[in-house]
Backbone as ProteinMPNN parsed JSONL, in Angstrom:
{"seq_chain_A": "MADIRYGHHTAEIDGDFVVFVIGARLSLRHPIRTFLDLGGRRGMGAMLKELSRDPGKGLLGYQTAGLLIVQYWRSFEHLEAFARDPGDLHRAAWLNYYRRATRHEGAGIWHETYLVRAGEYEAIYHNMPPHGLATAGRMVPLKESSTARLRLRRAAAS", "coords_chain_A": {"N_chain_A": [[45.004, 19.799, -161.607], [47.279, 20.051, -164.978], [47.878, 22.253, -166.929], [47.83, 21.221, -170.098], [48.89, 21.974, -172.698], [48.515, 21.127, -176.137], [50.102, 19.951, -179.107], [52.607, 21.732, -180.619], [54.434, 24.242, -179.833], [55.792, 27.361, -178.738], [57.643, 30.384, -176.905], [56.758, 33.518, -175.881], [58.388, 36.568, -175.096], [58.146, 39.548, -174.292], [60.486, 42.229, -175.356], [64.026, 42.776, -174.31], [66.02, 40.445, -171.639], [66.535, 39.314, -168.825], [68.645, 36.155, -168.119], [68.551, 33.744, -164.796], [70.707, 31.692, -163.519], [70.798, 29.301, -160.86], [72.775, 27.614, -158.203], [73.267, 25.21, -155.929], [75.12, 23.243, -153.705], [74.694, 20.547, -151.643], [75.74, 19.982, -148.244], [76.113, 17.193, -147.225], [76.754, 15.902, -145.068], [76.82, 18.039, -143.226], [73.675, 18.705, -142.784], [72.217, 20.386, -140.921], [73.771, 22.531, -140.699], [74.423, 23.476, -143.539], [71.482, 24.113, -144.256], [71.512, 26.216, -142.583], [73.299, 27.601, -143.599], [72.401, 28.269, -146.064], [70.713, 30.134, -146.02], [68.446, 29.58, -144.393], [65.045, 29.575, -143.055], [64.682, 31.74, -144.423], [65.917, 31.982, -147.083], [66.406, 30.671, -150.712], [63.903, 29.593, -151.564], [62.147, 31.642, -149.592], [63.217, 34.105, -150.812], [61.604, 33.757, -153.452], [59.08, 33.758, -152.969], [58.67, 36.068, -152.147], [59.552, 37.739, -154.239], [57.879, 37.127, -156.199], [55.31, 38.268, -155.076], [55.675, 40.811, -155.842], [55.728, 42.237, -158.351], [57.313, 44.708, -159.683], [59.336, 44.516, -158.915], [60.929, 42.726, -161.152], [61.358, 40.026, -161.072], [60.125, 37.689, -163.324], [59.476, 35.109, -163.614], [59.851, 31.791, -162.803], [61.62, 28.523, -162.79], [61.682, 25.809, -160.573], [64.33, 22.99, -160.407], [64.864, 20.397, -158.376], [67.907, 21.353, -156.815], [68.452, 23.375, -158.433], [67.556, 26.605, -159.697], [65.868, 28.202, -162.302], [65.49, 31.773, -163.372], [63.763, 34.061, -164.713], [64.38, 37.476, -165.628], [63.053, 41.173, -165.966], [65.443, 42.614, -166.754], [68.749, 43.372, -166.518], [69.578, 45.237, -164.342], [67.247, 44.843, -162.513], [67.636, 42.717, -161.317], [70.269, 43.006, -160.009], [69.435, 45.053, -158.371], [67.767, 43.739, -156.82], [69.608, 41.636, -155.546], [71.374, 43.101, -153.857], [69.826, 45.393, -153.001], [69.077, 45.825, -149.233], [66.779, 46.024, -147.613], [65.8, 43.703, -149.184], [65.3, 40.254, -148.509], [67.45, 38.791, -149.828], [70.093, 40.342, -149.541], [70.571, 39.899, -146.972], [70.947, 37.45, -146.145], [72.971, 36.35, -148.649], [75.223, 38.318, -146.849], [75.757, 36.767, -144.969], [76.207, 34.002, -146.064], [78.583, 34.164, -146.769], [80.024, 34.595, -144.551], [80.08, 32.508, -143.244], [80.717, 30.523, -144.399], [83.358, 31.441, -144.822], [84.341, 29.971, -142.255], [83.95, 27.104, -142.594], [83.618, 24.137, -144.328], [81.129, 24.54, -145.762], [77.966, 24.313, -147.293], [77.781, 24.634, -151.016], [77.423, 27.815, -153.86], [76.215, 28.387, -156.809], [76.062, 30.46, -159.753], [74.784, 31.852, -162.923], [74.668, 34.381, -165.3], [72.803, 35.352, -167.98], [72.459, 37.239, -170.234], [69.67, 38.391, -172.259], [68.92, 39.65, -175.519], [66.281, 40.91, -177.503], [63.986, 38.649, -179.292], [66.502, 37.016, -179.562], [66.099, 34.472, -179.021], [65.163, 30.924, -178.357], [62.223, 28.445, -178.648], [60.61, 25.478, -177.766], [57.883, 23.815, -177.563], [55.974, 20.942, -176.73], [53.273, 19.512, -176.507], [52.517, 20.069, -174.01], [52.908, 21.911, -170.599], [52.671, 25.291, -169.62], [55.917, 26.235, -169.466], [59.426, 26.619, -168.058], [60.636, 29.346, -169.67], [57.987, 30.311, -170.962], [56.54, 30.65, -168.909], [57.126, 32.883, -167.968], [57.214, 34.323, -170.092], [55.015, 34.328, -173.082], [53.266, 31.485, -173.836], [52.885, 29.934, -177.175], [50.749, 28.754, -179.909], [52.541, 27.406, -182.789], [52.888, 28.262, -186.128], [53.755, 26.662, -188.04], [55.132, 24.269, -188.895], [58.862, 23.971, -188.48], [62.36, 24.165, -187.996], [64.823, 24.731, -185.303], [66.99, 26.69, -186.227], [65.17, 27.531, -188.165], [63.105, 29.329, -186.785], [64.974, 31.216, -185.197], [66.452, 32.282, -186.871], [63.98, 33.859, -188.239], [63.219, 34.994, -186.076], [64.947, 36.497, -185.952], [64.856, 38.0, -187.868], [62.614, 39.699, -187.511]], "CA_chain_A": [[45.538, 19.291, -163.374], [48.511, 21.179, -165.225], [47.107, 23.189, -168.243], [48.976, 21.218, -171.133], [48.461, 22.361, -174.75], [48.705, 19.754, -177.361], [50.586, 20.264, -180.673], [54.016, 22.458, -180.608], [54.056, 26.26, -179.53], [56.955, 27.987, -178.506], [57.411, 31.255, -175.856], [57.166, 34.821, -176.405], [58.606, 37.412, -173.943], [58.482, 41.095, -174.993], [61.927, 43.272, -175.457], [65.034, 42.288, -173.652], [64.943, 39.911, -170.589], [67.789, 38.108, -168.479], [68.264, 34.61, -167.896], [69.821, 34.198, -164.024], [70.83, 30.193, -163.15], [71.313, 29.429, -159.948], [72.134, 25.999, -158.157], [73.837, 24.938, -154.67], [75.931, 21.555, -153.713], [74.78, 20.532, -150.326], [77.387, 19.178, -147.936], [75.281, 15.598, -146.775], [77.989, 15.74, -143.881], [76.437, 18.795, -142.194], [72.768, 19.533, -143.291], [71.81, 21.477, -140.452], [74.819, 24.08, -140.956], [74.119, 23.412, -144.911], [70.492, 24.836, -144.628], [71.989, 27.518, -142.389], [74.41, 28.582, -144.739], [71.819, 28.796, -147.645], [69.764, 31.085, -145.526], [67.328, 29.182, -143.333], [63.789, 29.786, -143.549], [64.521, 33.232, -145.086], [66.154, 31.044, -148.365], [65.585, 30.959, -152.057], [62.11, 29.834, -151.306], [61.394, 32.824, -149.268], [63.268, 34.987, -151.637], [61.185, 34.055, -154.276], [57.799, 34.262, -152.835], [58.329, 37.646, -151.833], [59.322, 38.408, -155.288], [56.163, 36.539, -156.642], [54.44, 39.175, -154.656], [56.154, 42.301, -156.184], [56.232, 42.337, -159.701], [57.715, 45.574, -159.738], [60.871, 43.741, -158.04], [61.097, 42.114, -162.141], [61.232, 38.637, -161.679], [59.004, 37.931, -164.745], [59.034, 33.798, -163.729], [60.813, 30.751, -162.306], [61.542, 27.146, -162.583], [62.909, 25.231, -160.262], [64.397, 21.509, -160.457], [65.947, 20.404, -157.232], [68.787, 22.699, -156.323], [68.349, 24.414, -159.77], [66.677, 27.306, -160.261], [65.951, 29.177, -163.537], [64.584, 32.562, -163.277], [63.379, 35.211, -165.937], [64.489, 38.64, -164.873], [62.913, 42.197, -166.828], [66.401, 43.328, -166.545], [70.397, 43.198, -165.406], [69.206, 46.212, -163.555], [66.254, 44.369, -161.429], [68.036, 41.332, -160.931], [71.218, 43.726, -158.975], [68.809, 46.306, -157.643], [67.214, 42.987, -155.69], [70.536, 41.578, -155.041], [72.029, 44.804, -153.46], [68.727, 45.963, -151.427], [69.223, 45.587, -147.733], [65.551, 45.85, -147.439], [65.122, 42.295, -149.569], [66.379, 39.248, -148.159], [68.884, 38.395, -150.205], [71.307, 40.651, -149.005], [70.992, 38.769, -145.635], [71.722, 35.905, -146.527], [74.165, 36.569, -149.032], [76.356, 38.419, -146.532], [75.476, 35.062, -144.13], [76.866, 32.619, -146.351], [80.277, 34.233, -147.063], [80.477, 34.679, -143.622], [80.088, 31.202, -142.788], [81.051, 29.976, -145.948], [84.752, 30.833, -145.03], [84.747, 29.119, -141.514], [83.743, 25.704, -142.36], [83.32, 23.528, -145.749], [79.626, 23.498, -145.876], [76.994, 24.257, -148.96], [78.4, 25.74, -152.0], [76.759, 28.363, -154.156], [77.235, 28.634, -157.996], [75.42, 31.195, -160.607], [75.6, 32.301, -163.947], [73.943, 34.974, -165.661], [72.869, 35.33, -169.429], [71.208, 38.686, -171.251], [69.119, 37.822, -173.655], [68.352, 40.594, -176.696], [64.193, 40.662, -177.725], [64.094, 37.297, -180.135], [67.218, 35.874, -179.785], [66.114, 33.237, -178.305], [64.23, 29.932, -178.768], [61.726, 27.777, -177.279], [59.746, 24.425, -178.196], [56.771, 22.641, -176.088], [55.233, 19.816, -177.541], [52.056, 18.824, -175.16], [53.134, 20.81, -172.422], [52.034, 23.012, -170.002], [54.046, 26.221, -170.003], [57.251, 25.536, -168.678], [60.407, 27.638, -168.489], [60.666, 30.284, -170.639], [56.64, 30.074, -171.134], [55.953, 31.127, -167.685], [58.012, 34.281, -167.765], [56.181, 35.472, -171.401], [53.648, 33.921, -173.407], [53.421, 30.2, -174.751], [51.857, 30.633, -178.336], [50.926, 28.114, -180.864], [53.478, 27.463, -183.906], [51.513, 27.893, -187.074], [53.732, 26.121, -189.313], [56.673, 23.102, -188.835], [60.024, 24.412, -188.401], [63.027, 23.727, -187.432], [65.113, 26.022, -184.338], [67.639, 27.692, -186.989], [64.653, 28.792, -189.18], [62.471, 29.991, -185.871], [65.813, 32.039, -184.847], [66.266, 33.608, -188.528], [62.434, 34.769, -188.516], [63.097, 36.143, -184.971], [66.109, 37.896, -185.789], [64.277, 39.279, -189.143], [61.207, 40.512, -187.471]], "C_chain_A": [[46.23, 20.218, -164.031], [47.621, 21.02, -166.681], [48.23, 22.542, -169.402], [48.163, 21.571, -172.263], [49.36, 21.573, -175.306], [49.164, 20.697, -178.0], [51.992, 21.223, -180.088], [53.22, 24.063, -180.642], [55.37, 26.359, -178.843], [56.259, 29.484, -177.524], [57.733, 32.353, -176.602], [57.244, 35.66, -175.647], [58.612, 38.976, -174.7], [60.096, 41.61, -174.439], [62.842, 42.502, -174.662], [64.692, 41.304, -172.316], [66.565, 39.015, -169.881], [66.952, 37.067, -168.196], [69.222, 34.216, -166.56], [69.193, 32.349, -163.336], [71.409, 30.307, -161.984], [71.208, 28.343, -159.139], [73.086, 26.285, -156.496], [74.247, 23.459, -154.6], [75.478, 21.737, -152.252], [75.742, 19.824, -149.441], [76.301, 18.507, -146.548], [75.701, 15.552, -145.161], [77.272, 16.549, -142.125], [75.038, 19.294, -142.37], [72.351, 20.225, -142.656], [73.016, 22.601, -140.745], [74.557, 24.203, -142.848], [72.817, 24.486, -145.042], [70.785, 26.39, -143.761], [72.57, 28.701, -143.19], [73.773, 29.112, -145.829], [70.277, 29.933, -147.24], [68.802, 30.755, -144.643], [65.974, 29.618, -143.883], [63.865, 30.904, -144.675], [65.61, 33.057, -146.229], [65.914, 31.272, -149.655], [64.021, 30.809, -152.036], [61.289, 30.834, -150.453], [61.803, 34.082, -150.06], [62.203, 34.705, -153.013], [59.524, 34.153, -154.164], [57.562, 35.617, -152.577], [58.708, 38.414, -153.394], [57.98, 38.364, -156.224], [55.438, 37.562, -156.134], [54.436, 40.44, -154.967], [56.291, 42.283, -157.4], [57.082, 43.304, -160.384], [59.485, 45.095, -159.533], [61.613, 43.027, -159.923], [61.32, 40.852, -162.383], [60.27, 38.431, -162.736], [58.353, 35.999, -164.255], [60.064, 32.941, -163.58], [60.402, 29.495, -162.343], [62.607, 26.41, -161.847], [62.866, 23.072, -160.663], [65.378, 21.17, -158.902], [66.657, 21.861, -156.768], [69.44, 23.49, -156.847], [67.292, 25.192, -159.921], [66.659, 28.32, -161.413], [65.286, 30.267, -163.523], [64.771, 33.277, -164.387], [63.562, 36.302, -165.181], [64.025, 40.132, -166.221], [64.681, 42.236, -166.944], [67.696, 42.983, -165.633], [70.036, 43.907, -164.425], [68.093, 45.536, -162.373], [66.961, 43.493, -160.835], [69.328, 41.99, -159.756], [70.663, 44.223, -158.02], [68.178, 44.736, -156.358], [68.283, 41.991, -155.076], [71.263, 42.297, -154.104], [71.559, 44.988, -152.078], [69.03, 45.26, -150.226], [67.77, 45.047, -147.281], [64.939, 44.483, -147.864], [65.855, 41.457, -148.395], [67.377, 38.595, -148.473], [70.175, 38.486, -149.803], [71.757, 40.102, -147.726], [72.007, 38.225, -145.653], [72.859, 35.941, -147.791], [75.726, 36.972, -148.314], [76.422, 37.045, -145.41], [76.723, 34.21, -144.143], [77.706, 32.995, -146.278], [80.569, 34.492, -145.966], [80.779, 33.861, -142.731], [80.446, 30.249, -143.851], [82.975, 29.864, -145.364], [85.37, 30.431, -143.027], [84.832, 28.098, -141.159], [83.767, 25.821, -144.066], [82.058, 23.228, -145.593], [78.757, 23.724, -147.253], [78.306, 25.105, -149.803], [77.001, 26.347, -152.836], [77.056, 28.473, -155.612], [75.596, 29.609, -158.943], [75.891, 31.422, -161.553], [74.296, 33.174, -164.849], [73.901, 35.575, -167.446], [71.763, 36.775, -169.903], [70.943, 38.348, -172.552], [68.488, 39.21, -174.052], [66.999, 40.182, -177.349], [65.084, 39.897, -179.268], [65.347, 37.081, -180.647], [67.312, 34.901, -178.627], [65.144, 32.326, -179.161], [63.913, 28.908, -178.053], [60.973, 26.888, -178.179], [59.246, 23.736, -177.441], [55.748, 22.45, -177.023], [54.304, 18.924, -176.559], [52.624, 19.214, -173.843], [52.617, 22.065, -171.798], [52.586, 24.125, -170.069], [54.789, 25.91, -168.721], [58.405, 26.819, -169.135], [60.641, 28.932, -168.769], [58.957, 31.078, -170.81], [55.928, 30.946, -169.73], [55.908, 32.421, -167.143], [57.136, 35.306, -169.251], [54.852, 34.709, -171.294], [53.846, 32.452, -173.596], [52.223, 30.229, -175.679], [52.094, 29.289, -179.235], [52.213, 28.035, -182.12], [52.648, 27.504, -184.863], [52.24, 26.862, -188.46], [55.042, 25.385, -188.37], [57.581, 24.221, -189.049], [61.197, 23.778, -187.601], [63.815, 24.836, -186.503], [65.842, 27.23, -185.018], [66.476, 28.588, -187.504], [63.831, 29.838, -188.234], [63.685, 31.143, -185.496], [66.108, 33.064, -186.137], [64.733, 34.358, -188.517], [62.341, 35.311, -187.196], [63.823, 37.525, -185.172], [65.385, 39.073, -186.856], [63.319, 40.426, -188.607], [61.837, 41.86, -186.057]], "O_chain_A": [[45.895, 21.373, -163.765], [47.007, 20.106, -167.232], [49.287, 23.127, -169.64], [46.975, 21.401, -172.536], [50.553, 21.367, -175.086], [48.955, 21.898, -177.829], [52.161, 21.207, -178.868], [52.234, 24.651, -181.086], [55.933, 25.348, -178.423], [55.066, 29.746, -177.37], [58.525, 32.442, -177.541], [56.141, 35.892, -175.152], [59.242, 39.202, -175.733], [60.642, 41.366, -173.363], [62.384, 41.424, -174.283], [63.547, 41.226, -171.872], [67.376, 38.313, -170.485], [65.748, 36.847, -168.064], [70.439, 34.237, -166.745], [68.107, 31.921, -162.945], [72.324, 31.105, -161.781], [70.099, 27.824, -159.006], [73.445, 27.39, -156.09], [73.769, 22.6, -155.339], [75.733, 22.769, -151.63], [76.553, 19.062, -149.968], [75.907, 18.991, -145.487], [74.958, 15.191, -144.248], [77.187, 16.215, -140.943], [74.99, 20.496, -142.109], [71.834, 21.144, -143.292], [72.585, 23.702, -141.086], [74.556, 25.361, -143.264], [72.922, 25.506, -145.723], [70.379, 27.473, -144.183], [72.444, 29.914, -143.355], [74.186, 30.059, -146.497], [69.297, 30.3, -147.888], [68.251, 31.687, -144.057], [65.837, 29.979, -145.052], [63.155, 30.89, -145.681], [66.3, 34.066, -146.375], [65.111, 32.183, -149.857], [63.163, 31.624, -152.374], [60.062, 30.917, -150.513], [61.035, 35.043, -150.098], [62.053, 35.74, -153.662], [58.812, 34.546, -155.089], [56.501, 36.22, -152.739], [58.219, 39.506, -153.68], [57.32, 39.256, -156.757], [54.642, 37.911, -157.006], [53.557, 41.223, -154.606], [57.503, 42.335, -157.613], [57.592, 43.017, -161.467], [60.509, 45.482, -160.097], [62.831, 42.853, -159.923], [61.478, 40.399, -163.517], [59.517, 39.392, -162.887], [57.198, 35.624, -164.458], [61.145, 33.182, -164.118], [59.254, 29.139, -162.074], [63.803, 26.288, -162.11], [61.981, 22.275, -160.972], [66.416, 21.743, -158.57], [66.19, 22.967, -156.494], [70.414, 24.149, -156.483], [66.189, 24.737, -160.225], [67.47, 29.246, -161.399], [64.099, 29.983, -163.688], [65.811, 33.192, -165.04], [63.023, 36.317, -164.075], [64.624, 40.113, -167.297], [64.92, 41.239, -167.626], [67.738, 42.515, -164.495], [70.105, 43.3, -163.356], [68.315, 45.91, -161.221], [66.887, 43.509, -159.606], [69.337, 41.46, -158.645], [71.076, 44.056, -156.872], [68.253, 44.897, -155.14], [67.905, 41.447, -154.038], [71.942, 41.507, -153.446], [72.018, 44.921, -150.937], [69.236, 44.048, -150.283], [67.572, 43.961, -146.737], [63.945, 44.012, -147.311], [66.712, 41.855, -147.605], [68.111, 37.937, -147.735], [71.062, 37.644, -149.667], [72.92, 39.874, -147.396], [73.21, 38.294, -145.403], [73.808, 35.22, -147.486], [76.834, 36.538, -148.631], [77.51, 36.484, -145.284], [77.599, 33.843, -143.36], [78.335, 32.282, -145.496], [81.764, 34.787, -145.991], [81.449, 34.063, -141.717], [80.252, 29.041, -143.719], [83.697, 28.868, -145.4], [86.524, 30.603, -142.637], [85.353, 27.694, -140.12], [83.86, 26.789, -144.82], [81.655, 22.091, -145.35], [79.128, 23.123, -148.261], [79.258, 25.802, -149.453], [75.883, 25.842, -152.739], [78.251, 28.677, -155.823], [74.409, 29.368, -158.724], [77.116, 31.384, -161.668], [73.18, 32.684, -165.019], [74.858, 36.121, -167.993], [70.554, 36.984, -169.792], [71.624, 38.111, -173.549], [67.754, 39.855, -173.303], [66.813, 39.007, -177.665], [66.063, 40.22, -179.941], [65.535, 36.952, -181.856], [68.13, 34.64, -177.745], [64.534, 32.633, -180.185], [64.595, 28.377, -177.177], [60.646, 27.322, -179.284], [59.861, 23.032, -176.64], [55.027, 23.154, -177.73], [54.618, 17.873, -176.002], [53.068, 18.567, -172.894], [52.047, 23.005, -172.353], [53.398, 23.994, -170.985], [54.509, 25.546, -167.578], [58.354, 27.622, -170.066], [60.88, 29.65, -167.797], [58.835, 32.302, -170.769], [54.959, 31.704, -169.74], [55.167, 32.961, -166.321], [56.692, 36.452, -169.318], [54.046, 34.471, -170.394], [55.046, 32.226, -173.437], [51.047, 30.425, -175.373], [53.2, 28.764, -179.364], [52.845, 29.091, -182.11], [51.597, 26.879, -184.718], [51.654, 26.447, -189.46], [55.68, 25.876, -187.439], [57.258, 25.245, -189.651], [61.006, 22.983, -186.681], [63.537, 25.986, -186.845], [65.619, 28.404, -184.722], [66.47, 29.818, -187.456], [63.75, 31.011, -188.599], [63.161, 32.257, -185.52], [65.983, 34.285, -186.231], [64.636, 35.533, -188.87], [61.427, 36.116, -187.015], [63.654, 38.714, -184.901], [65.324, 40.302, -186.81], [63.207, 41.587, -189.001], [61.076, 42.744, -185.664]]}, "name": "protein", "num_of_chains": 1, "seq": "MADIRYGHHTAEIDGDFVVFVIGARLSLRHPIRTFLDLGGRRGMGAMLKELSRDPGKGLLGYQTAGLLIVQYWRSFEHLEAFARDPGDLHRAAWLNYYRRATRHEGAGIWHETYLVRAGEYEAIYHNMPPHGLATAGRMVPLKESSTARLRLRRAAAS"}
């Protein structure tokens, strides 16, 4: 059963962090090719398991929604180190994707990276289990009713 937190809550995380959003476009005409394009058994699912076993790599948490994954990282340096390290799963899958993508029209990939300064974010959860940023940081009760604008101002002032 989900750990539902009743009432109004927000997320807190210490220091700066990075939000990395990544997704894929499948080629339904070529499902096996698409699976191989996206890393096969060594694709994103395996990468996230590997990262979750080693907190020192810098992945703070992630949320999946079908072909979309939102990841929270301690720093851009941690994210970049994982992406480029030949000893991690990502580098081989990345090189394989670009090698395969030049030969045929298979799967598509995209990502966006956001650098977030400490306190310059806002999140609210009502009657929810920890979700999104609250899985990477802490989910804490809101002490009073407020708006997103007021919560952002209060965070900027502290």
